[in-house]
N, C-alpha and C positions, 0 to 999 in steps of 0.2 A: 270719233265714230259718227257716222251719218245714220240716224235712226228716225223712223216715222211711227207715230202712235195714233191709233183709231179707237174711238169709243162711240157707241151707238146703243148701249145696253139699257138706257133709261130714256126719258123724254129729252134729256140733254143731248146734243150733237156736238162733237169736238174732234179735232185733229191737231196734231203737233208735229213739228219737224226740228230736230236738232242736227245741225250740219257744222262742219269744221273746214277751214281753209287756212293755208299758210299766211295769207294776206290779212284776213280779219279774225282769225281765231275761231272760237265757237260762237254760234248764233242759233238762238231758239225762236221759232215762229209758231203761232197757233191760231186757230179759229174756234169760236165757242158760241153757241146759241141754243135756245130752248125751241126745239122744232119737233113736236110730236108727229109721228108718222110720215116725216119727210126725210128721214136719214138716207134712204136709198137714192133718193133724187139728188141730195146735197153732197154726198160723199165724193164722187169723182171730180166735180168742179172745185170743191174745196181742196182736194189734194193737188189739182192741176195749179190752183192759185198759189199754194205754199211753195211747190217746187219752182214755179216761175219767179216768185218773189226772192227765193234763195238762189236763184240761178243755179240750180242743181239738177242734174239728170238723174232719173230714177235708177239708172244703171250704176250710180255711184253710192247707192244705199248699202249699208253693212247689216242692217237688221230691221225688223218691224215688230212692234208691240201692239197688243189690242186688249180691250176689255172683255174678258172671257166669260163674264157673268159672276154671280147671278144677276138676272134682269129680265127684261121683256124677251120672250122667246124669238120673235122675228128680229128685234134689234140685235140681240147677241149673234144671231146667224149672220146678219149683214156684215158686222165687224169681222167675224171668223172667216167668212168667204173671202172678203177683200184681202185680208192679211195673208191667207193661204195663196191667193192669186199672185200677190206681189212677192212672197217668198219663193214660190215655185218659178216665177218668171226670171228671177235674178240669182236663184240659188243661194239664199240667205236664211239665217235662223230667225224663228219667230219666238217672242216671249208672251205667252198668254198671262194676263194680270187680273187679279180678282177685282171686281168692281167695288166690293166692300173695302178692300185695302186701298183702292185709289181714293175713295171718299175720306178714309182715315188720314191719308197723307195730305189731302187737300185741307182738312181741318187743321192739321199741323202747319201747313204752309201758310194758310191764310189767318189762323187764329192762335197759333202757338200751342194748340192741344197736345198733350203727351200720351194720354190714355184716352182711346176714343171708343165708344160703344156705338157701333154702326148698325142702323136697321133700315131696311128698304121695305116699303109696302109691297108685298107679294100677292095681294088681292086674296079672295077666298078666306078671309079672316086670319091671314098669316103674315109673317114678315120673314125676310132674309136677314140673318143676324151674324155679326162677327165683331169681336172685341180685339183691338189692336194696340199695342204699346209701340211708341216710336223709339227705335234703337238705332243709333248712329245715323239719324235722319231718314230712316225708312221704317215702314210699318211691319211689325212682328206680331203674327197671330197668337192670341191668348185663348187657349181652348180650341174650338173648331168652329167653322162656318156651318150654319144649319138653317133650315126653314122649319118654322114652328109657329104656334099661336103666340101672341104677344105676351100672355100670361106665363108662358112656358120658357122664356129666354132665361139664361143663367144669371145669377146674382153676381155683380161685379164690384159695386160699392160706390160711394159718393165722390171718390177721387177720379171716377171716369166721366168723360164728357159725352153727351149725346150728339149724334150726327146721323143724317140721312132721312129720307121721305117718310120712313115708317114712324118716326117721332111726331110728324105732322098729323098723322091719322090716329096713332095709338099712344100718345104720350102718357096718359094716366096708367094704362096697363104695363107699359114698358118700365115706366119709372117704378111702379110698385114691385115689379118682378126683379129688375136689375139693380135698382138703387142709383143709377147714373143721374148725373146733374144735367138738367136742361138749361142751356145758355142761348139767348137770342142770337139770330143771324149766323148760327153755325151752318156750314155746307150741307146741303141736302142731296147734291147729285155729284157724280164723278166728273173729272176733267181730264183730258188727254195729256195735259202737262204732267200730271202725277203718274199716269200710266207710262209715260215715256221715261220718267225718273226711275220707277221701279223696274220697268223692262230693260233699261240700259244696265242696271245693276245685275239683273239676271243674265244678260248676255255676257258681261265681264266675268261673272262666276261660272261661265260655261253651262248655264241652265237653260240655253236656248233650245228649241226643238225644231225638227223638221216640219215643213208645211203639213204633212199628213197627220202629224201628232198634235197639231195646234187645234185643240177641241174646245168646244164651249163647256161650260159648267152651269147646270140649271138648278142644282140642289133639290128641286122638286122632281123626283124621278118619274112620277106618273105623267109628267108633261110628254115624255118621249116613249113611254110604254104603250104597248098595244092592249087591247082588251084581254087577249089571251094571256099576256104576261101578267097583267093584274090579277086575273083569275088564278093563275098558277101560284102567285105570291100569296094569295089568300089561302 
């Protein structure tokens, strides 16, 4: 399978490409950098660079995966729009992947963590939260993803390992509420390599979606609500 992955949901920027040929077998290439507010400028050149290095035409892609959030509103939209455009151009399926799941898998890939309590700083005194167990090499959601105050995250216990930017900002509150263990140098941001792995698994399981159904997930509903919708909810 030839699959490209895009992540622009946080201050990290990354793309990854897995391609296959009869001569060289499978090969995975990637680009990763911390580039706040530069994602839109960096994305197309980075993709061009990957395809050139792989000597692969975009028309040979079988699927595209992307970080569908939660994360920064503009960043999530950039990855969503780019993935939809690629999918529509070449009539291929899309695999939207949770940003929280990608961080969990990165913690497993880089540090060997098996139970990961992921928290991303959501601003406004809140975090995006998701707890993941690694099952057969892939993250499996325990409970549900949510946005809440750090003091309101679910209790998981000391066998869980902390990961994500939320722990840099709200370590004391998150640890008191969840009980998760804080270990130095755990991944704080997602990486397209992990989005690629999760997305490829989704595609193989038939969980890919059409471009029109490849939608972002914000968790914080009021980001997209109008004043009238908020009033109606009240």
